[in-house]
One Martini backbone bead per residue (centre of mass of N, CA, C, O) as a GRO file, in nm:
protein
  545
    1MET     BB    1   0.058   0.062  -0.021
    2LYS     BB    2   0.299   0.260   0.005
    3ASN     BB    3   0.400   0.230  -0.291
    4ILE     BB    4   0.146   0.325  -0.435
    5LEU     BB    5   0.142   0.608  -0.305
    6LYS     BB    6   0.418   0.697  -0.410
    7ILE     BB    7   0.363   0.674  -0.714
    8GLY     BB    8   0.117   0.862  -0.718
    9LEU     BB    9   0.267   1.114  -0.613
   10ILE     BB   10   0.471   1.140  -0.845
   11ALA     BB   11   0.266   1.172  -1.071
   12LEU     BB   12   0.133   1.427  -0.959
   13LEU     BB   13   0.388   1.605  -0.966
   14LEU     BB   14   0.432   1.588  -1.272
   15VAL     BB   15   0.168   1.716  -1.354
   16PHE     BB   16   0.214   1.981  -1.196
   17ALA     BB   17   0.478   2.057  -1.339
   18GLY     BB   18   0.357   2.075  -1.621
   19ALA     BB   19   0.151   2.294  -1.564
   20CYS     BB   20   0.363   2.510  -1.468
   21SER     BB   21   0.511   2.535  -1.747
   22ASN     BB   22   0.247   2.688  -1.883
   23ASP     BB   23   0.162   2.826  -1.601
   24ASP     BB   24   0.079   3.114  -1.405
   25TYR     BB   25   0.041   3.149  -1.050
   26ASP     BB   26  -0.133   3.353  -0.809
   27ILE     BB   27  -0.117   3.321  -0.447
   28GLY     BB   28  -0.016   3.554  -0.314
   29GLU     BB   29   0.049   3.757  -0.038
   30ILE     BB   30   0.226   3.702   0.260
   31SER     BB   31   0.152   3.893   0.547
   32ALA     BB   32   0.200   4.072   0.806
   33PRO     BB   33   0.082   4.219   1.053
   34THR     BB   34  -0.067   4.537   1.112
   35ASN     BB   35  -0.113   4.785   1.327
   36LEU     BB   36  -0.012   4.738   1.623
   37GLN     BB   37  -0.223   4.755   1.915
   38VAL     BB   38  -0.190   4.849   2.274
   39GLU     BB   39  -0.392   4.814   2.556
   40THR     BB   40  -0.409   4.933   2.899
   41GLU     BB   41  -0.564   4.812   3.218
   42ILE     BB   42  -0.562   4.918   3.541
   43LEU     BB   43  -0.680   4.828   3.824
   44GLY     BB   44  -0.790   5.128   3.971
   45GLN     BB   45  -0.721   5.350   3.791
   46SER     BB   46  -0.603   5.688   3.861
   47GLY     BB   47  -0.498   5.994   3.941
   48ASP     BB   48  -0.420   5.887   4.236
   49MET     BB   49  -0.381   5.577   4.089
   50PRO     BB   50  -0.175   5.499   3.833
   51GLN     BB   51  -0.100   5.186   3.943
   52GLY     BB   52  -0.349   5.130   4.102
   53ASP     BB   53  -0.506   4.935   4.377
   54GLY     BB   54  -0.294   4.673   4.429
   55SER     BB   55  -0.381   4.402   4.275
   56GLY     BB   56  -0.224   4.362   3.975
   57GLN     BB   57  -0.433   4.409   3.748
   58VAL     BB   58  -0.411   4.350   3.385
   59THR     BB   59  -0.545   4.464   3.076
   60PHE     BB   60  -0.515   4.338   2.749
   61ASN     BB   61  -0.552   4.508   2.415
   62SER     BB   62  -0.529   4.366   2.092
   63VAL     BB   63  -0.462   4.502   1.758
   64ALA     BB   64  -0.462   4.386   1.403
   65ASP     BB   65  -0.395   4.365   1.084
   66GLY     BB   66  -0.426   4.024   1.002
   67ALA     BB   67  -0.498   3.888   1.268
   68MET     BB   68  -0.546   3.568   1.453
   69THR     BB   69  -0.334   3.603   1.693
   70TYR     BB   70  -0.203   3.625   2.037
   71LYS     BB   71   0.102   3.706   2.223
   72TYR     BB   72   0.226   3.690   2.561
   73VAL     BB   73   0.539   3.815   2.701
   74PHE     BB   74   0.700   3.779   2.996
   75ASP     BB   75   0.973   3.852   3.214
   76ASN     BB   76   0.931   3.547   3.349
   77GLY     BB   77   0.855   3.358   3.072
   78SER     BB   78   0.568   3.380   3.031
   79THR     BB   79   0.280   3.262   2.834
   80VAL     BB   80   0.005   3.391   2.620
   81THR     BB   81  -0.283   3.297   2.436
   82SER     BB   82  -0.504   3.520   2.225
   83PRO     BB   83  -0.738   3.543   1.985
   84SER     BB   84  -0.867   3.832   2.079
   85GLY     BB   85  -0.634   3.999   2.263
   86VAL     BB   86  -0.755   3.935   2.546
   87TYR     BB   87  -0.588   3.993   2.872
   88THR     BB   88  -0.555   3.895   3.215
   89HIS     BB   89  -0.311   3.996   3.449
   90GLN     BB   90  -0.113   3.876   3.734
   91PHE     BB   91   0.055   4.063   3.943
   92SER     BB   92   0.283   3.990   4.247
   93GLU     BB   93   0.497   4.195   4.305
   94THR     BB   94   0.579   4.375   4.555
   95GLY     BB   95   0.499   4.685   4.457
   96THR     BB   96   0.662   4.901   4.230
   97LYS     BB   97   0.657   4.814   3.873
   98VAL     BB   98   0.818   4.768   3.564
   99TYR     BB   99   0.676   4.609   3.283
  100THR     BB  100   0.774   4.403   3.011
  101VAL     BB  101   0.581   4.344   2.712
  102ASN     BB  102   0.544   4.103   2.465
  103VAL     BB  103   0.378   4.147   2.147
  104ILE     BB  104   0.217   3.905   1.930
  105ALA     BB  105   0.121   3.891   1.588
  106TYR     BB  106  -0.068   3.653   1.402
  107GLY     BB  107  -0.080   3.523   1.081
  108ALA     BB  108  -0.068   3.399   0.793
  109GLY     BB  109   0.167   3.142   0.786
  110GLY     BB  110   0.311   3.263   1.062
  111THR     BB  111   0.310   3.543   1.065
  112ALA     BB  112   0.476   3.837   1.224
  113SER     BB  113   0.430   4.083   1.481
  114SER     BB  114   0.581   4.334   1.707
  115THR     BB  115   0.574   4.452   2.053
  116THR     BB  116   0.619   4.683   2.324
  117VAL     BB  117   0.522   4.714   2.673
  118ASP     BB  118   0.478   4.937   2.944
  119VAL     BB  119   0.401   4.863   3.296
  120GLU     BB  120   0.285   5.024   3.591
  121VAL     BB  121   0.268   4.844   3.906
  122LEU     BB  122   0.068   4.788   4.194
  123VAL     BB  123   0.154   4.582   4.487
  124THR     BB  124   0.014   4.512   4.820
  125TYR     BB  125   0.005   4.218   4.830
  126GLU     BB  126   0.088   3.966   5.085
  127PRO     BB  127   0.143   3.665   5.151
  128PRO     BB  128   0.110   3.456   5.386
  129ALA     BB  129   0.334   3.264   5.548
  130ASP     BB  130   0.150   3.010   5.601
  131LEU     BB  131   0.075   2.965   5.303
  132LEU     BB  132   0.357   2.931   5.184
  133GLU     BB  133   0.440   2.697   5.367
  134LYS     BB  134   0.213   2.506   5.266
  135LEU     BB  135   0.282   2.507   4.950
  136ILE     BB  136   0.587   2.482   4.940
  137GLY     BB  137   0.756   2.192   4.804
  138LYS     BB  138   0.510   2.016   4.746
  139GLU     BB  139   0.311   1.732   4.671
  140TRP     BB  140   0.028   1.766   4.498
  141ARG     BB  141  -0.311   1.625   4.510
  142VAL     BB  142  -0.581   1.460   4.444
  143LYS     BB  143  -0.830   1.350   4.681
  144ALA     BB  144  -0.959   1.056   4.587
  145GLU     BB  145  -1.058   0.913   4.874
  146VAL     BB  146  -1.277   1.144   4.870
  147PRO     BB  147  -1.561   1.277   4.868
  148GLY     BB  148  -1.558   1.567   4.662
  149HIS     BB  149  -1.272   1.612   4.510
  150PHE     BB  150  -1.481   1.646   4.263
  151GLY     BB  151  -1.663   1.919   4.095
  152LEU     BB  152  -1.981   2.106   4.078
  153GLY     BB  153  -2.122   2.443   4.020
  154PRO     BB  154  -2.209   2.743   4.050
  155VAL     BB  155  -2.139   3.048   3.977
  156GLY     BB  156  -2.044   3.167   4.295
  157GLY     BB  157  -2.047   2.946   4.477
  158VAL     BB  158  -2.046   2.811   4.842
  159VAL     BB  159  -2.094   2.504   4.765
  160PRO     BB  160  -1.947   2.228   4.743
  161THR     BB  161  -2.045   2.037   4.496
  162GLU     BB  162  -2.361   2.102   4.450
  163TRP     BB  163  -2.421   1.928   4.167
  164TYR     BB  164  -2.137   1.763   4.181
  165ALA     BB  165  -1.988   1.455   4.323
  166ALA     BB  166  -1.728   1.267   4.350
  167GLY     BB  167  -1.641   0.975   4.427
  168ALA     BB  168  -1.440   0.764   4.549
  169ASN     BB  169  -1.233   0.698   4.283
  170GLU     BB  170  -1.415   0.755   4.020
  171LYS     BB  171  -1.154   0.868   3.824
  172THR     BB  172  -1.023   0.623   3.751
  173GLY     BB  173  -0.834   0.632   3.450
  174THR     BB  174  -0.826   0.957   3.337
  175GLY     BB  175  -0.549   1.135   3.439
  176MET     BB  176  -0.553   1.258   3.750
  177TYR     BB  177  -0.424   1.090   4.007
  178ASP     BB  178  -0.105   1.102   3.887
  179ASP     BB  179  -0.085   1.391   3.957
  180ARG     BB  180   0.145   1.673   4.018
  181TYR     BB  181   0.191   1.968   4.239
  182ILE     BB  182   0.441   2.239   4.230
  183PHE     BB  183   0.538   2.500   4.454
  184ASN     BB  184   0.789   2.699   4.403
  185GLU     BB  185   0.999   2.934   4.544
  186ASP     BB  186   1.064   3.076   4.247
  187GLY     BB  187   0.755   3.067   4.104
  188THR     BB  188   0.728   2.787   4.005
  189PHE     BB  189   0.528   2.546   3.816
  190THR     BB  190   0.481   2.193   3.859
  191HIS     BB  191   0.365   1.941   3.622
  192ILE     BB  192   0.299   1.608   3.685
  193THR     BB  193   0.141   1.366   3.468
  194ASN     BB  194   0.323   1.101   3.589
  195THR     BB  195   0.450   0.975   3.878
  196ASN     BB  196   0.470   0.655   3.817
  197ASN     BB  197   0.712   0.695   3.578
  198ASP     BB  198   0.961   0.814   3.788
  199ASP     BB  199   1.058   0.501   3.830
  200PRO     BB  200   1.380   0.572   3.857
  201ASN     BB  201   1.322   0.768   3.615
  202PRO     BB  202   1.245   1.034   3.456
  203ASP     BB  203   0.915   1.091   3.294
  204PRO     BB  204   0.733   1.324   3.103
  205SER     BB  205   0.513   1.139   3.046
  206GLY     BB  206   0.146   1.160   2.997
  207THR     BB  207  -0.181   1.230   3.140
  208VAL     BB  208  -0.500   1.397   3.103
  209PHE     BB  209  -0.789   1.594   3.212
  210GLY     BB  210  -1.101   1.712   3.040
  211ARG     BB  211  -1.282   1.943   2.859
  212ILE     BB  212  -1.460   1.966   2.607
  213ASN     BB  213  -1.282   2.169   2.371
  214LEU     BB  214  -1.098   2.307   2.584
  215VAL     BB  215  -0.857   2.099   2.535
  216ASP     BB  216  -0.758   2.220   2.262
  217GLN     BB  217  -0.559   2.429   2.392
  218LEU     BB  218  -0.323   2.211   2.438
  219GLY     BB  219  -0.259   2.064   2.145
  220ALA     BB  220  -0.357   1.786   2.154
  221SER     BB  221  -0.336   1.458   1.987
  222CYS     BB  222  -0.624   1.232   1.987
  223ASP     BB  223  -0.802   0.917   2.046
  224CYS     BB  224  -0.998   0.989   2.283
  225GLU     BB  225  -1.189   0.935   2.541
  226VAL     BB  226  -1.547   0.996   2.570
  227GLN     BB  227  -1.742   1.120   2.857
  228GLY     BB  228  -1.947   1.311   2.754
  229ALA     BB  229  -1.756   1.602   2.863
  230ASP     BB  230  -1.515   1.402   2.886
  231VAL     BB  231  -1.158   1.378   2.860
  232LEU     BB  232  -0.939   1.108   2.837
  233ASN     BB  233  -0.616   1.066   2.834
  234ILE     BB  234  -0.427   1.310   2.756
  235PRO     BB  235  -0.152   1.371   2.602
  236TYR     BB  236   0.104   1.490   2.842
  237ASN     BB  237   0.357   1.677   2.954
  238ASP     BB  238   0.559   1.796   3.143
  239TYR     BB  239   0.562   2.121   3.321
  240THR     BB  240   0.646   2.482   3.332
  241GLU     BB  241   0.547   2.755   3.526
  242ASN     BB  242   0.366   3.005   3.698
  243TRP     BB  243   0.317   3.149   4.032
  244SER     BB  244   0.059   3.311   4.237
  245ILE     BB  245  -0.063   3.547   4.484
  246SER     BB  246  -0.390   3.666   4.551
  247ALA     BB  247  -0.678   3.908   4.667
  248PRO     BB  248  -0.956   3.934   4.533
  249GLY     BB  249  -1.185   4.049   4.748
  250GLY     BB  250  -1.019   3.873   4.977
  251LYS     BB  251  -0.944   3.619   4.786
  252GLU     BB  252  -0.755   3.370   4.780
  253THR     BB  253  -0.527   3.322   4.493
  254ILE     BB  254  -0.430   3.111   4.234
  255ASN     BB  255  -0.188   3.185   3.980
  256LEU     BB  256  -0.161   3.077   3.645
  257THR     BB  257   0.027   3.031   3.377
  258GLY     BB  258  -0.083   2.988   3.084
  259LEU     BB  259  -0.189   2.634   3.075
  260ALA     BB  260  -0.208   2.595   3.358
  261PHE     BB  261  -0.322   2.328   3.588
  262ILE     BB  262  -0.583   2.159   3.792
  263GLY     BB  263  -0.693   1.819   3.740
  264TYR     BB  264  -0.896   1.991   3.520
  265TYR     BB  265  -0.950   2.104   3.213
  266ILE     BB  266  -1.112   2.456   3.174
  267GLY     BB  267  -0.961   2.695   3.130
  268GLY     BB  268  -0.974   3.017   3.140
  269ASP     BB  269  -0.777   3.201   3.393
  270HIS     BB  270  -0.614   3.015   3.596
  271LYS     BB  271  -0.786   3.050   3.864
  272TYR     BB  272  -0.766   2.965   4.229
  273GLU     BB  273  -0.968   2.955   4.478
  274ILE     BB  274  -0.930   2.962   4.828
  275PHE     BB  275  -1.175   2.832   5.021
  276ASP     BB  276  -0.989   2.616   5.192
  277ARG     BB  277  -0.701   2.584   5.453
  278SER     BB  278  -0.753   2.430   5.741
  279GLY     BB  279  -0.650   2.173   5.658
  280THR     BB  280  -0.440   1.926   5.686
  281ASN     BB  281  -0.287   1.907   5.396
  282GLU     BB  282  -0.525   2.108   5.273
  283LEU     BB  283  -0.731   2.197   4.979
  284ILE     BB  284  -0.990   2.421   4.861
  285LEU     BB  285  -1.090   2.460   4.524
  286LYS     BB  286  -1.185   2.713   4.272
  287SER     BB  287  -1.312   2.733   3.920
  288THR     BB  288  -1.377   2.892   3.621
  289ASP     BB  289  -1.471   2.829   3.322
  290GLY     BB  290  -1.442   2.918   2.981
  291ASN     BB  291  -1.775   2.921   2.960
  292GLY     BB  292  -1.919   3.019   3.226
  293GLU     BB  293  -2.081   2.757   3.362
  294PHE     BB  294  -1.875   2.668   3.599
  295ASP     BB  295  -1.777   2.557   3.910
  296TRP     BB  296  -1.474   2.406   4.012
  297TRP     BB  297  -1.381   2.141   4.232
  298PHE     BB  298  -1.104   2.089   4.475
  299ILE     BB  299  -0.914   1.842   4.646
  300LEU     BB  300  -0.612   1.882   4.818
  301THR     BB  301  -0.302   1.698   4.884
  302SER     BB  302   0.024   1.629   5.059
  303ASP     BB  303  -0.018   1.354   5.090
  304SER     BB  304   0.035   1.047   5.040
  305ALA     BB  305  -0.075   0.808   4.788
  306GLU     BB  306  -0.018   0.585   4.949
  307GLU     BB  307  -0.119   0.318   5.083
  308GLU     BB  308  -0.235   0.208   5.347
  309GLU     BB  309  -0.185  -0.002   5.576
  310GLU     BB  310  -0.310  -0.291   5.619
  311PHE     BB  311  -0.532  -0.429   5.809
  312GLU     BB  312  -0.464  -0.647   6.089
  313SER     BB  313  -0.596  -0.921   6.216
  314GLU     BB  314  -0.626  -1.135   6.505
  315PHE     BB  315  -0.892  -1.258   6.359
  316ASN     BB  316  -0.942  -1.582   6.154
  317THR     BB  317  -1.172  -1.747   6.301
  318GLU     BB  318  -1.466  -1.881   6.236
  319VAL     BB  319  -1.751  -1.901   6.483
  320TRP     BB  320  -1.980  -1.721   6.337
  321SER     BB  321  -2.286  -1.727   6.126
  322ASP     BB  322  -2.494  -1.538   5.876
  323GLU     BB  323  -2.612  -1.575   5.521
  324PHE     BB  324  -2.913  -1.596   5.437
  325ASP     BB  325  -3.002  -1.874   5.254
  326GLY     BB  326  -3.284  -1.886   5.307
  327ASP     BB  327  -3.657  -1.818   5.368
  328ALA     BB  328  -3.579  -1.761   5.677
  329LEU     BB  329  -3.536  -1.687   5.985
  330ASN     BB  330  -3.295  -1.783   6.219
  331THR     BB  331  -3.396  -1.863   6.550
  332ASP     BB  332  -3.117  -1.976   6.653
  333ASN     BB  333  -2.984  -1.675   6.623
  334TRP     BB  334  -3.261  -1.505   6.657
  335ASN     BB  335  -3.435  -1.225   6.789
  336TYR     BB  336  -3.730  -1.067   6.865
  337GLU     BB  337  -3.818  -0.729   6.909
  338ILE     BB  338  -4.101  -0.591   7.069
  339GLY     BB  339  -4.199  -0.268   7.010
  340ASN     BB  340  -4.101   0.053   7.203
  341GLY     BB  341  -4.028   0.032   7.472
  342ASP     BB  342  -3.867   0.273   7.667
  343ASN     BB  343  -3.904   0.548   7.523
  344GLY     BB  344  -3.802   0.449   7.252
  345TRP     BB  345  -3.546   0.296   7.362
  346GLY     BB  346  -3.444   0.580   7.502
  347ASN     BB  347  -3.487   0.781   7.211
  348GLY     BB  348  -3.776   0.851   7.091
  349GLU     BB  349  -3.889   0.652   6.904
  350ALA     BB  350  -4.143   0.591   6.629
  351GLN     BB  351  -4.143   0.281   6.638
  352TYR     BB  352  -4.273  -0.052   6.578
  353TYR     BB  353  -4.183  -0.365   6.657
  354THR     BB  354  -4.172  -0.662   6.454
  355ASP     BB  355  -4.239  -1.007   6.297
  356GLU     BB  356  -4.313  -0.921   6.024
  357GLN     BB  357  -4.263  -0.957   5.684
  358ASP     BB  358  -4.270  -0.648   5.618
  359ASN     BB  359  -4.006  -0.608   5.822
  360VAL     BB  360  -3.899  -0.925   5.804
  361ARG     BB  361  -3.670  -1.091   5.575
  362VAL     BB  362  -3.574  -1.363   5.353
  363GLU     BB  363  -3.391  -1.281   5.043
  364ASN     BB  364  -3.160  -1.360   4.820
  365GLY     BB  365  -2.940  -1.377   5.068
  366ASN     BB  366  -3.109  -1.166   5.247
  367LEU     BB  367  -3.156  -0.941   5.495
  368ILE     BB  368  -3.475  -0.763   5.553
  369ILE     BB  369  -3.519  -0.437   5.686
  370THR     BB  370  -3.836  -0.262   5.730
  371ALA     BB  371  -3.946   0.062   5.712
  372LYS     BB  372  -4.279   0.192   5.789
  373ARG     BB  373  -4.576   0.358   5.704
  374GLU     BB  374  -4.764   0.245   5.984
  375ALA     BB  375  -5.007   0.143   6.185
  376GLU     BB  376  -4.912   0.052   6.540
  377SER     BB  377  -4.994   0.058   6.857
  378GLY     BB  378  -4.989   0.395   6.827
  379PHE     BB  379  -4.807   0.397   6.573
  380ASP     BB  380  -4.665   0.518   6.248
  381PHE     BB  381  -4.439   0.288   6.269
  382THR     BB  382  -4.247   0.019   6.128
  383SER     BB  383  -4.025  -0.258   6.229
  384ALA     BB  384  -3.695  -0.405   6.314
  385ARG     BB  385  -3.543  -0.618   6.586
  386LEU     BB  386  -3.232  -0.788   6.631
  387THR     BB  387  -3.095  -1.065   6.830
  388THR     BB  388  -2.837  -1.277   7.023
  389LYS     BB  389  -2.953  -1.321   7.285
  390ASP     BB  390  -2.866  -1.629   7.436
  391LYS     BB  391  -2.728  -1.744   7.147
  392PHE     BB  392  -2.492  -1.513   7.105
  393GLU     BB  393  -2.194  -1.478   7.297
  394PHE     BB  394  -1.900  -1.258   7.345
  395THR     BB  395  -1.534  -1.227   7.381
  396TYR     BB  396  -1.385  -1.107   7.158
  397GLY     BB  397  -1.316  -0.990   6.825
  398ARG     BB  398  -1.462  -1.010   6.490
  399VAL     BB  399  -1.691  -0.806   6.317
  400GLU     BB  400  -1.879  -0.882   6.007
  401VAL     BB  401  -2.073  -0.658   5.790
  402ARG     BB  402  -2.283  -0.681   5.506
  403ALA     BB  403  -2.430  -0.371   5.376
  404LYS     BB  404  -2.739  -0.198   5.301
  405LEU     BB  405  -2.895   0.108   5.345
  406ALA     BB  406  -3.117   0.303   5.461
  407GLU     BB  407  -3.343   0.569   5.354
  408GLY     BB  408  -3.426   0.879   5.468
  409GLY     BB  409  -3.590   1.088   5.654
  410GLY     BB  410  -3.537   0.935   5.986
  411THR     BB  411  -3.346   0.724   5.943
  412TRP     BB  412  -3.181   0.443   6.165
  413PRO     BB  413  -2.946   0.246   6.103
  414ALA     BB  414  -2.808  -0.055   6.279
  415ILE     BB  415  -2.486  -0.187   6.405
  416TRP     BB  416  -2.457  -0.376   6.715
  417MET     BB  417  -2.370  -0.376   7.080
  418LEU     BB  418  -2.431  -0.555   7.393
  419GLY     BB  419  -2.429  -0.618   7.702
  420ALA     BB  420  -2.539  -0.918   7.844
  421GLY     BB  421  -2.671  -0.775   8.111
  422TRP     BB  422  -2.890  -0.681   7.937
  423PRO     BB  423  -3.150  -0.553   8.141
  424GLU     BB  424  -3.058  -0.624   8.431
  425GLU     BB  425  -2.856  -0.418   8.359
  426SER     BB  426  -2.751  -0.112   8.327
  427TRP     BB  427  -2.750   0.177   8.136
  428PRO     BB  428  -2.404   0.202   8.048
  429GLY     BB  429  -2.266  -0.025   8.222
  430VAL     BB  430  -2.261  -0.259   7.995
  431GLY     BB  431  -2.231  -0.139   7.727
  432GLU     BB  432  -2.153   0.001   7.387
  433LEU     BB  433  -2.129  -0.103   7.032
  434ASP     BB  434  -2.111   0.094   6.739
  435ILE     BB  435  -2.042  -0.008   6.430
  436MET     BB  436  -2.313   0.123   6.286
  437GLU     BB  437  -2.434   0.452   6.187
  438PHE     BB  438  -2.726   0.594   6.017
  439VAL     BB  439  -2.846   0.907   5.871
  440GLY     BB  440  -3.072   1.033   5.648
  441ASN     BB  441  -3.010   1.346   5.733
  442ASP     BB  442  -2.685   1.232   5.700
  443PRO     BB  443  -2.567   1.097   5.400
  444ASP     BB  444  -2.222   1.155   5.432
  445ARG     BB  445  -2.226   0.949   5.690
  446ILE     BB  446  -2.066   0.739   5.921
  447SER     BB  447  -2.080   0.575   6.246
  448SER     BB  448  -1.905   0.529   6.558
  449ALA     BB  449  -1.937   0.384   6.903
  450LEU     BB  450  -1.898   0.448   7.263
  451HIS     BB  451  -2.066   0.320   7.560
  452PHE     BB  452  -2.012   0.452   7.894
  453PRO     BB  453  -1.926   0.553   8.178
  454GLY     BB  454  -1.894   0.905   8.097
  455ASN     BB  455  -1.964   0.780   7.779
  456SER     BB  456  -2.271   0.896   7.683
  457GLY     BB  457  -2.457   0.972   7.446
  458GLY     BB  458  -2.339   1.292   7.386
  459ASN     BB  459  -2.049   1.158   7.521
  460ALA     BB  460  -1.958   0.984   7.322
  461ILE     BB  461  -1.740   0.789   7.139
  462VAL     BB  462  -1.661   0.922   6.812
  463GLY     BB  463  -1.660   0.803   6.469
  464ASP     BB  464  -1.599   0.888   6.119
  465THR     BB  465  -1.714   0.874   5.767
  466GLU     BB  466  -1.716   0.936   5.444
  467VAL     BB  467  -1.995   0.915   5.209
  468SER     BB  468  -2.207   0.809   4.898
  469ASP     BB  469  -2.329   0.471   4.870
  470VAL     BB  470  -2.478   0.309   5.119
  471THR     BB  471  -2.782   0.288   4.977
  472SER     BB  472  -2.668   0.135   4.690
  473GLU     BB  473  -2.431  -0.016   4.844
  474PHE     BB  474  -2.217  -0.246   4.955
  475HIS     BB  475  -2.069  -0.279   5.285
  476ILE     BB  476  -1.808  -0.307   5.531
  477TYR     BB  477  -1.860  -0.369   5.880
  478GLU     BB  478  -1.639  -0.318   6.170
  479VAL     BB  479  -1.499  -0.493   6.464
  480GLU     BB  480  -1.211  -0.476   6.678
  481TRP     BB  481  -1.176  -0.685   6.981
  482THR     BB  482  -0.988  -0.618   7.266
  483SER     BB  483  -0.841  -0.571   7.575
  484GLU     BB  484  -0.673  -0.302   7.440
  485LYS     BB  485  -0.855  -0.276   7.165
  486ILE     BB  486  -1.079  -0.068   6.956
  487THR     BB  487  -1.188  -0.116   6.610
  488PHE     BB  488  -1.325   0.076   6.345
  489LEU     BB  489  -1.468  -0.019   6.020
  490MET     BB  490  -1.455   0.052   5.656
  491ASP     BB  491  -1.346  -0.136   5.417
  492GLY     BB  492  -1.070  -0.176   5.608
  493LYS     BB  493  -1.097   0.123   5.736
  494PRO     BB  494  -1.013   0.312   5.985
  495HIS     BB  495  -1.211   0.557   6.222
  496LEU     BB  496  -1.178   0.406   6.518
  497GLU     BB  497  -0.992   0.429   6.828
  498PHE     BB  498  -0.960   0.228   7.138
  499ASP     BB  499  -0.840   0.217   7.463
  500ASN     BB  500  -0.846  -0.054   7.641
  501ASN     BB  501  -0.964  -0.160   7.976
  502ASP     BB  502  -1.053  -0.268   8.301
  503ALA     BB  503  -1.256  -0.008   8.342
  504THR     BB  504  -1.430  -0.134   8.134
  505PRO     BB  505  -1.705  -0.323   7.989
  506PHE     BB  506  -1.494  -0.453   7.754
  507GLN     BB  507  -1.454  -0.771   7.922
  508SER     BB  508  -1.725  -0.903   7.812
  509ASP     BB  509  -2.012  -1.004   7.713
  510PHE     BB  510  -2.171  -0.988   7.391
  511TYR     BB  511  -2.424  -0.876   7.160
  512LEU     BB  512  -2.625  -0.864   6.874
  513LEU     BB  513  -2.755  -0.594   6.650
  514LEU     BB  514  -3.048  -0.524   6.434
  515ASN     BB  515  -3.171  -0.208   6.289
  516VAL     BB  516  -3.460   0.021   6.215
  517ALA     BB  517  -3.507   0.337   6.287
  518MET     BB  518  -3.723   0.621   6.389
  519GLY     BB  519  -3.597   0.891   6.466
  520GLY     BB  520  -3.520   1.055   6.734
  521THR     BB  521  -3.221   1.169   6.860
  522LEU     BB  522  -3.077   1.088   6.574
  523GLY     BB  523  -3.283   1.072   6.331
  524GLY     BB  524  -3.507   1.275   6.355
  525ASN     BB  525  -3.674   1.398   6.115
  526ILE     BB  526  -3.953   1.298   5.932
  527ALA     BB  527  -4.043   1.261   5.631
  528GLU     BB  528  -4.340   1.321   5.477
  529ASP     BB  529  -4.268   1.113   5.219
  530PHE     BB  530  -4.234   0.873   5.383
  531GLN     BB  531  -4.271   0.506   5.355
  532GLU     BB  532  -4.001   0.323   5.272
  533SER     BB  533  -3.715   0.125   5.402
  534SER     BB  534  -3.402  -0.067   5.365
  535MET     BB  535  -3.202  -0.313   5.518
  536GLU     BB  536  -2.930  -0.501   5.382
  537VAL     BB  537  -2.805  -0.833   5.465
  538ASP     BB  538  -2.566  -1.062   5.374
  539TYR     BB  539  -2.378  -1.072   5.647
  540VAL     BB  540  -2.265  -1.241   5.955
  541LYS     BB  541  -1.942  -1.227   6.125
  542VAL     BB  542  -1.729  -1.421   6.351
  543TYR     BB  543  -1.403  -1.373   6.497
  544GLN     BB  544  -1.134  -1.570   6.625
  545GLU     BB  545  -0.854  -1.740   6.745
   0.00000   0.00000   0.00000
């Protein structure tokens, strides 16, 4: 095929050469743009403040006859291309300084003409030392492991990821999570587009992630995968630009020069407002895209992206389990608790627990506990509560429960444990271990807790973790319980550790409980449109040495 194409091309050239020998064609003169004019507008400039208001913002507006695009070259080496000729630049060096800017107008065939302009600018803002200390010299990355690390909302919005929030690691494989961003002390910004291929030797090649059409500005050419309006794994090499900090309107802002960006290419002015920097080794940034369509949000961290050391359990021998493989609840394992207890089980709960199939059943390998809006014994809601009291009780071990949780305002599904002495012995003296509690009115977190004398009710010891899909997907909830430590985990990752000792009630037998409560002190207000919702449990397993 290549030889055929080569022969055909030679023949075509011969024909063209012959035609040229007989006729002269005038293809016209390609000339450089002419009459290049540059206007500058310093923000806040007036007769009293000829160098501006101290913000350091200058807008350049260039026009030339025959120009197709314009480039601005600043004396720090950064460059910006603007097809319209309009560009707003953020100068950041504190004090009054004259900057020389080279402006190039490009015409057809790559022809160009240029001029220089001097602009005298006052910058009064000086970044706080603690912000510079936090930023400089570290490898920042998108914090992929937390929900909401990337998302969008309305322009000017003040609620992070108001309209869309990516779940933990949702964008794996797009070209985002292996990027690193370094704010160097000399004012340069380094973007490593694939940190994983830099071992043992640096490799500048990588890929990035961006918005359809806007990513064309990067000049990369590829047959890249497009998902909706996202372009995945765009080939792009490591690069260096410049960074500075300003505070327009009192809002601390990271300014990047050229085409530099963070996380997801959105074009625009390459300015990232620092929405929150209170977190340890963490920044929450937002930036408006080049379409003026959305504000895009990013959570960055300078913590290592290496996976945390996997939790190792001391207990690996399964001693008890229920995998709900039958067609009915195994009452050799479980008890039904009926009624509303004393004052809604001590929490002012609104449901009446039953043993009816509408509230508890085994189906397709799952235990299904359903809370419903229906009248029963003077209450407006029904549900179910199961326990292993007197049927399975144990001291120390690991409990593992795989479950999908009920949802809706007022729901309060729980997986927990009580000291075997209850109710004969008083609470909280018997102790309580809440392996997992979820509140439909607070759908972005699950919590675990310990209740015992001096630390109960509102004074319980509580740990939580952010979540995004616990009502739509199954997750594993665990507690590891020894005489010296109690650790609560979700999907193998600890979120609460407690140093156990002989002074606590957590040195004797406990039993298991599963239930879905409604309302009460933790469940809160019940949604007016709530009808029913279920917690589904795939299995419950207990391990000991």
